VEXKOL-631411 format. One line per 4 residues: number of its first residue (from 1); their letters; for each residue y, x, z of C-alpha. Coordinates in steps of 0.25 Angstrom, whole numbers, padded with zeros to 4 digits. Layout:
<pts>
NUM = A = Y:X:Z; ...
</pts>
This chain:
<pts>
1 = MRIN = -0383:0190:-0135; -0396:0182:-0133; -0408:0190:-0134; -0423:0188:-0130
5 = YIRY = -0425:0199:-0120; -0431:0191:-0109; -0437:0181:-0119; -0445:0192:-0126
9 = ILVL = -0450:0198:-0112; -0456:0184:-0110; -0461:0183:-0124; -0468:0196:-0121
13 = VVLV = -0477:0189:-0111; -0486:0185:-0123; -0478:0190:-0135; -0475:0204:-0130
17 = FLMI = -0478:0210:-0144; -0468:0202:-0151; -0458:0211:-0144; -0464:0224:-0147
21 = GKPV = -0456:0225:-0160; -0443:0224:-0152; -0437:0237:-0145; -0443:0235:-0131
25 = AAQE = -0454:0245:-0132; -0461:0268:-0126; -0464:0279:-0118; -0463:0292:-0125
29 = LNSA = -0472:0297:-0136; -0484:0302:-0128; -0491:0307:-0140; -0480:0318:-0141
33 = YFTD = -0481:0323:-0126; -0488:0336:-0131; -0481:0338:-0144; -0472:0350:-0141
37 = GFLY = -0462:0348:-0152; -0459:0333:-0148; -0445:0333:-0143; -0446:0321:-0133
41 = RHQM = -0458:0326:-0125; -0447:0327:-0114; -0447:0312:-0113; -0461:0312:-0109
45 = NPAL = -0459:0324:-0100; -0446:0330:-0097; -0452:0344:-0096; -0458:0344:-0109
49 = TDSI = -0447:0350:-0118; -0449:0360:-0130; -0435:0366:-0130; -0431:0359:-0143
53 = NYIA = -0417:0356:-0145; -0415:0342:-0152; -0407:0329:-0153; -0412:0316:-0157
57 = VPGV = -0407:0308:-0168; -0401:0297:-0161; -0410:0284:-0160; -0422:0290:-0167
61 = GNIN = -0424:0303:-0159; -0435:0297:-0151; -0440:0283:-0153; -0452:0278:-0145
65 = LKMM = -0459:0265:-0145; -0472:0261:-0138; -0481:0250:-0132; -0493:0250:-0124
69 = GNFG = -0501:0237:-0120; -0514:0231:-0119; -0512:0218:-0127; -0504:0216:-0140
73 = YQDV = -0497:0208:-0151; -0510:0206:-0158; -0515:0199:-0145; -0503:0190:-0144
77 = VRYN = -0501:0186:-0158; -0513:0182:-0166; -0517:0176:-0179; -0517:0161:-0179
81 = PLFP = -0531:0156:-0182; -0526:0143:-0188; -0518:0151:-0199; -0518:0147:-0210
85 = TQSS = -0526:0134:-0211; -0521:0127:-0199; -0508:0135:-0195; -0497:0142:-0204
89 = KKMT = -0494:0152:-0193; -0502:0165:-0194; -0499:0171:-0181; -0500:0165:-0167
93 = TFMN = -0502:0169:-0153; -0514:0171:-0144; -0511:0157:-0138; -0516:0151:-0150
97 = PYIE = -0528:0142:-0145; -0536:0145:-0159; -0537:0160:-0156; -0550:0162:-0149
101 = DALD = -0548:0177:-0144; -0534:0175:-0141; -0535:0182:-0127; -0544:0194:-0131
105 = GFNK = -0532:0204:-0134; -0526:0202:-0120; -0530:0211:-0108; -0538:0204:-0097
109 = NNNK = -0529:0209:-0087; -0514:0213:-0089; -0509:0214:-0103; -0498:0224:-0104
113 = VNAQ = -0487:0230:-0114; -0478:0242:-0111; -0468:0245:-0122; -0457:0255:-0122
117 = AKIG = -0447:0260:-0131; -0438:0273:-0131; -0427:0275:-0142; -0420:0289:-0141
121 = ILSV = -0405:0286:-0143; -0402:0301:-0140; -0410:0314:-0136; -0406:0328:-0135
125 = GFNG = -0414:0340:-0131; -0409:0354:-0129; -0411:0367:-0121; -0402:0371:-0110
129 = LKGY = -0400:0372:-0095; -0412:0381:-0094; -0421:0370:-0100; -0422:0359:-0109
133 = NTID = -0413:0346:-0109; -0414:0332:-0115; -0405:0321:-0116; -0410:0307:-0120
137 = VNAR = -0404:0294:-0122; -0416:0283:-0125; -0416:0268:-0126; -0429:0263:-0119
141 = AILN = -0436:0249:-0117; -0448:0246:-0109; -0457:0234:-0109; -0468:0231:-0100
145 = LRIP = -0477:0218:-0100; -0489:0213:-0092; -0496:0200:-0095; -0509:0196:-0088
149 = YEYF = -0521:0191:-0097; -0521:0177:-0090; -0506:0175:-0096; -0512:0175:-0110
153 = EFAR = -0523:0166:-0105; -0513:0156:-0100; -0504:0157:-0113; -0516:0154:-0121
157 = NIGN = -0521:0144:-0111; -0536:0145:-0112; -0539:0133:-0104; -0538:0137:-0090
161 = NHYD = -0530:0128:-0079; -0526:0140:-0071; -0521:0154:-0075; -0518:0166:-0066
165 = LGDI = -0508:0174:-0074; -0505:0185:-0064; -0492:0193:-0067; -0484:0195:-0080
169 = DAEA = -0473:0206:-0081; -0464:0210:-0092; -0452:0220:-0091; -0443:0226:-0101
173 = IAFT = -0432:0237:-0099; -0422:0243:-0109; -0414:0255:-0105; -0407:0268:-0110
177 = EIAF = -0410:0281:-0104; -0401:0294:-0104; -0410:0305:-0100; -0406:0320:-0096
181 = GHSH = -0418:0329:-0096; -0421:0344:-0093; -0433:0353:-0093; -0434:0366:-0087
185 = KISD = -0445:0377:-0087; -0449:0381:-0072; -0458:0392:-0078; -0466:0395:-0090
189 = QLKV = -0476:0385:-0086; -0468:0374:-0080; -0457:0365:-0085; -0450:0353:-0078
193 = GGKF = -0441:0343:-0084; -0434:0330:-0080; -0425:0319:-0085; -0414:0310:-0079
197 = KVLL = -0412:0297:-0086; -0400:0287:-0084; -0405:0273:-0088; -0396:0263:-0094
201 = GLGD = -0403:0249:-0092; -0402:0239:-0104; -0411:0229:-0098; -0423:0226:-0090
205 = AKLS = -0431:0213:-0089; -0444:0210:-0081; -0452:0197:-0080; -0463:0195:-0071
209 = LHNM = -0473:0183:-0069; -0481:0185:-0057; -0493:0178:-0050; -0493:0168:-0062
213 = TVDL = -0503:0156:-0062; -0504:0144:-0070; -0511:0131:-0068; -0513:0119:-0078
217 = ADNQ = -0504:0107:-0073; -0503:0093:-0078; -0500:0090:-0092; -0505:0103:-0097
221 = KWTV = -0494:0111:-0091; -0496:0123:-0082; -0491:0126:-0068; -0486:0140:-0067
225 = FGDV = -0485:0148:-0054; -0480:0162:-0052; -0467:0171:-0050; -0459:0174:-0062
229 = KSDV = -0447:0184:-0062; -0438:0189:-0072; -0428:0201:-0070; -0418:0205:-0081
233 = SIKG = -0408:0215:-0081; -0400:0215:-0094; -0385:0215:-0096; -0379:0201:-0100
237 = FEYQ = -0393:0194:-0097; -0395:0179:-0093; -0406:0170:-0092; -0404:0157:-0099
241 = SEMK = -0410:0145:-0091; -0412:0130:-0094; -0415:0118:-0085; -0429:0114:-0082
245 = EYKS = -0435:0104:-0073; -0445:0108:-0062; -0458:0101:-0064; -0461:0101:-0049
249 = RADS = -0448:0094:-0044; -0436:0086:-0049; -0427:0098:-0051; -0423:0108:-0062
253 = YQRV = -0421:0123:-0063; -0415:0133:-0073; -0426:0140:-0081; -0424:0153:-0089
257 = KDVN = -0426:0149:-0104; -0420:0162:-0111; -0411:0174:-0109; -0398:0179:-0114
261 = IDGL = -0391:0192:-0114; -0377:0194:-0117; -0375:0209:-0121; -0383:0221:-0117
265 = GISG = -0379:0233:-0110; -0383:0242:-0098; -0390:0234:-0087; -0394:0245:-0078
269 = LGAA = -0394:0260:-0074; -0405:0269:-0069; -0411:0282:-0069; -0424:0289:-0072
273 = LDLG = -0431:0303:-0071; -0441:0310:-0080; -0448:0322:-0073; -0458:0331:-0080
277 = VEWE = -0465:0345:-0079; -0473:0354:-0089; -0483:0364:-0085; -0490:0375:-0093
281 = PTEK = -0500:0382:-0085; -0506:0389:-0097; -0501:0391:-0112; -0511:0380:-0116
285 = WNVS = -0509:0370:-0105; -0498:0361:-0102; -0496:0350:-0091; -0485:0341:-0090
289 = LALL = -0480:0329:-0081; -0469:0319:-0081; -0463:0307:-0074; -0454:0299:-0083
293 = DLGF = -0444:0287:-0081; -0444:0288:-0066; -0432:0279:-0064; -0426:0265:-0064
297 = ICWN = -0415:0256:-0069; -0406:0248:-0059; -0402:0235:-0067; -0388:0229:-0064
301 = KDYY = -0393:0214:-0064; -0406:0207:-0063; -0406:0193:-0069; -0418:0186:-0062
305 = ATNT = -0426:0174:-0065; -0438:0169:-0058; -0447:0156:-0057; -0442:0150:-0044
309 = QKNF = -0451:0138:-0047; -0464:0146:-0045; -0473:0135:-0051; -0469:0128:-0063
313 = VFDG = -0475:0120:-0075; -0477:0127:-0089; -0481:0120:-0102; -0489:0132:-0107
317 = FHDI = -0489:0142:-0118; -0490:0138:-0132; -0495:0146:-0144; -0485:0151:-0154
321 = TLDK = -0486:0155:-0169; -0480:0168:-0174; -0475:0169:-0188; -0463:0176:-0195
325 = DSEH = -0456:0164:-0201; -0443:0159:-0194; -0449:0147:-0187; -0461:0154:-0181
329 = SIDT = -0456:0169:-0180; -0461:0178:-0169; -0448:0178:-0162; -0447:0163:-0162
333 = QADS = -0461:0161:-0157; -0458:0172:-0146; -0447:0164:-0141; -0456:0152:-0141
337 = YADQ = -0466:0159:-0132; -0454:0165:-0123; -0450:0150:-0121; -0464:0147:-0116
341 = FMDF = -0464:0159:-0107; -0450:0155:-0101; -0456:0142:-0097; -0468:0149:-0091
345 = AHLE = -0460:0159:-0083; -0451:0148:-0078; -0439:0158:-0074; -0427:0153:-0067
349 = DQGE = -0414:0162:-0067; -0410:0168:-0054; -0398:0175:-0058; -0394:0189:-0057
353 = QGNR = -0400:0196:-0046; -0393:0210:-0045; -0398:0224:-0048; -0413:0228:-0050
357 = TSSL = -0420:0241:-0053; -0432:0244:-0063; -0440:0256:-0064; -0444:0262:-0078
361 = GATL = -0458:0265:-0075; -0461:0280:-0074; -0471:0287:-0084; -0479:0299:-0079
365 = NIGA = -0484:0309:-0090; -0494:0320:-0087; -0498:0329:-0099; -0507:0341:-0101
369 = SYQV = -0510:0348:-0114; -0518:0360:-0119; -0514:0369:-0131; -0527:0370:-0139
373 = LDYL = -0521:0378:-0151; -0508:0382:-0155; -0506:0369:-0163; -0515:0360:-0154
377 = KLGL = -0512:0354:-0140; -0520:0344:-0133; -0514:0335:-0123; -0516:0324:-0112
381 = LSST = -0505:0315:-0107; -0506:0304:-0096; -0494:0294:-0096; -0492:0284:-0085
385 = KING = -0482:0273:-0084; -0479:0270:-0070; -0473:0256:-0070; -0480:0247:-0061
389 = IHSW = -0488:0235:-0068; -0484:0241:-0081; -0489:0255:-0079; -0499:0262:-0089
393 = TEGR = -0505:0275:-0091; -0510:0283:-0103; -0518:0296:-0107; -0515:0303:-0120
397 = VSAN = -0523:0314:-0126; -0516:0321:-0137; -0519:0333:-0148; -0505:0339:-0152
401 = FSPF = -0504:0347:-0164; -0493:0357:-0169; -0497:0362:-0183; -0483:0367:-0186
405 = KWLD = -0470:0371:-0178; -0463:0359:-0184; -0474:0348:-0182; -0483:0344:-0171
409 = GGFN = -0489:0331:-0166; -0502:0326:-0161; -0512:0314:-0159; -0517:0308:-0146
413 = FALN = -0525:0297:-0139; -0521:0289:-0127; -0527:0279:-0118; -0517:0271:-0109
417 = SYTG = -0518:0258:-0100; -0518:0249:-0113; -0525:0256:-0124; -0529:0269:-0132
421 = SVGW = -0519:0275:-0142; -0518:0286:-0152; -0505:0293:-0153; -0499:0304:-0162
425 = IVNI = -0486:0312:-0164; -0480:0319:-0176; -0468:0328:-0172; -0460:0335:-0183
429 = HPKR = -0450:0346:-0179; -0445:0356:-0189; -0432:0363:-0186; -0420:0353:-0185
433 = FNFF = -0428:0340:-0183; -0439:0333:-0175; -0446:0320:-0180; -0458:0314:-0172
437 = IGMD = -0466:0301:-0173; -0478:0297:-0165; -0486:0286:-0158; -0493:0285:-0145
441 = HLIG = -0500:0273:-0150; -0502:0269:-0165; -0495:0256:-0168; -0506:0250:-0176
445 = KMSK = -0505:0236:-0183; -0492:0228:-0182; -0488:0214:-0184; -0480:0209:-0195
449 = EMIP = -0468:0209:-0185; -0471:0224:-0183; -0476:0222:-0169; -0489:0231:-0165
453 = LSSN = -0501:0222:-0164; -0505:0231:-0152; -0496:0233:-0140; -0499:0248:-0141
457 = ASLS = -0490:0255:-0151; -0481:0268:-0151; -0470:0274:-0160; -0461:0286:-0157
461 = TGFN = -0453:0294:-0167; -0440:0302:-0167; -0431:0311:-0175; -0423:0323:-0168
465 = ITF = -0414:0335:-0172; -0419:0348:-0166; -0410:0361:-0165
</pts>
């Protein structure tokens, strides 16, 4: 089976938002952290349990999708200024030379996107063993991307003869987690909780381009210098190569032009821990802390590629048009840009290198709430993703309402490393069932392909049976 797994990672370097509609992208619904009747608070802090017995409707019990970033689809895909008088293509990219403000939407330092998805396959919560217990089976996927501003300058080619691109990093990981959780009251004021997770790795891919510089060479071509590495751990994976001639000597080499995957399955095993504590010093105050996803996955194989020739000639990037007709569809044009990026990366297959290990990136949640009235609670939540160059932090202030025994929810405002956002949660839980829907960030406008124009969007929903 031939798929565009790595090809799409390469496309993400400029057309990342063409991928958002595919299942690559969340942390939990932080808007529900202080919502007492929300069944899945234990996934944000294993100590936060409400002693409600429940079982999830398989596949729809807890669906979580989220993106965070400081540039978006609307910055990459632009209206064609030549349409309709001089061009039949309505949409183009920021590389179009006729767009005067093409680079205004990009961050002057690093442009980042963090996208995550969690789909609950099975979840059960029940009282027992002198506490509260949970069993979860979740399918998860995480995508992280970092691109320096200078890369977009070069892709557009604003007329310089030299570009210092710095570092580009992209990584994607998909796995299934089987989690066993337990929370226990130490006293009337103190509760602790923990989870042990077994991780079944489905695939992991990392691409890095470090210390990249580009200089204009003869014949309007570019000489590229830098270190490029690609590590892929997917069952049945292989690089597809083609013969290319060296520009600096009379010799040839095998250069990666595409990838192929023959079958999918478990490619690695790992484990992780969630730890949490909840403290109620008074009847009105509540303080909590949790450390999530403290773990790793060991992958069976590492298919490695690099640019053994550290300086090479590149023809440059070329503008593409984006339309929905078959000849110029977004997927077709994304493939066209991926081909250009393959030339730029200049990867050579180095074969299978044995085992390798990757961490999940832990999340630290610190929360405090105050019960103003019987039906009103104010809360403050700090969330920090600890993941090296892909780390981020967020602060969220919320007002949580419980007007009826069967209905609660709230509104909140957040500031994070990328943007500000408004979130909300509605949680309906009469006897026998629970339904919730919420967002940590309003989705806003979307393209015709149903891709959010901004890289900041969130949606969480679920249906569960209570007993």
